[in-house]
C-alpha positions as CSV (number, residue, x, y, z in Angstrom):
1,M,48.5,-49.3,4.5
2,C,47.6,-50.6,7.9
3,L,50.4,-52.1,9.9
4,A,50.6,-54.0,13.2
5,I,53.8,-53.6,15.2
6,P,55.1,-56.3,17.5
7,G,55.9,-55.4,21.1
8,K,56.6,-57.1,24.5
9,I,54.3,-56.6,27.5
10,I,56.4,-55.3,30.4
11,S,53.7,-54.4,32.9
12,F,50.0,-54.0,33.5
13,E,48.4,-50.9,34.9
14,D,45.7,-50.9,37.6
15,Q,42.3,-51.1,36.0
16,I,40.0,-48.1,36.4
17,E,37.1,-49.9,34.7
18,S,36.7,-53.6,34.0
19,V,36.3,-53.1,30.2
20,F,39.8,-51.9,29.5
21,Q,43.1,-53.5,30.5
22,I,46.0,-51.1,29.8
23,G,49.6,-52.3,29.8
24,K,53.0,-50.9,29.1
25,V,54.5,-52.4,26.0
26,S,58.1,-52.1,24.7
27,F,58.7,-51.7,21.0
28,G,62.5,-52.1,20.8
29,G,63.0,-49.9,23.9
30,I,60.2,-47.4,23.2
31,I,57.5,-47.8,25.9
32,K,53.9,-47.1,25.0
33,K,50.6,-47.6,26.9
34,I,48.5,-50.1,24.9
35,N,44.9,-51.4,25.3
36,L,45.2,-55.1,26.0
37,S,41.4,-55.8,26.2
38,L,41.3,-58.1,23.1
39,V,44.0,-60.4,24.5
40,P,42.8,-61.0,28.1
41,E,45.0,-64.2,28.3
42,A,48.2,-62.1,27.7
43,K,50.8,-61.9,30.5
44,I,54.0,-60.0,31.2
45,G,56.7,-61.1,28.8
46,D,54.3,-62.1,26.0
47,Y,54.8,-60.6,22.5
48,I,51.8,-59.0,20.9
49,L,50.8,-57.4,17.6
50,V,49.6,-53.8,18.1
51,H,47.5,-51.7,15.7
52,V,46.5,-48.2,16.5
53,G,47.1,-48.7,20.2
54,V,45.3,-51.9,20.6
55,A,46.8,-55.4,21.0
56,M,45.3,-57.6,18.3
57,T,46.9,-61.0,19.1
58,I,49.7,-62.8,20.9
59,I,52.6,-64.0,18.8
60,D,55.8,-65.9,19.5
61,E,59.2,-64.2,20.1
62,E,60.7,-65.5,16.9
63,E,57.9,-63.9,14.8
64,A,58.2,-60.6,16.8
65,V,61.9,-60.4,16.3
66,R,61.7,-61.2,12.6
67,T,59.0,-58.6,12.0
68,M,60.8,-55.9,14.0
69,N,64.0,-56.6,12.1
70,F,62.1,-56.2,8.8
71,L,60.4,-53.0,9.8
72,D,63.7,-51.6,11.1
73,G,65.4,-52.4,7.8
74,T,62.7,-50.5,5.9
75,G,63.1,-47.4,8.1
76,E,59.4,-47.5,9.0
77,L,59.8,-47.9,12.7
78,D,60.9,-44.4,13.4
79,E,57.8,-43.0,11.8
80,L,55.4,-45.5,13.3
81,L,56.6,-45.3,16.9
82,N,57.0,-41.5,17.2
C-alpha cells in the first residue's frame, strides 16, 4: 500500500538547480530532506503530504495532526520514517 505522510516544512535549502527545491520537513520531530518541487507555493510552517520523498500537496494543520495521530496509533510511523 502506498502512503503519504504529513510533515511540517521547517526550512528551505539553497537551490543548486532551478528544477528542484529541497526543504527540511519535520515528521513529529524526525527531520528529513524532501523534494518540494510539486508545491512551489509552499512556505515555512506549511503542512504537506509526502510520498517517497516528494511533497505532493499542502494540507491544513488539523488534517496533518489527525493523520499523524492515526498513523502513530497503528504503529506504522516507526517503520515509515526510519
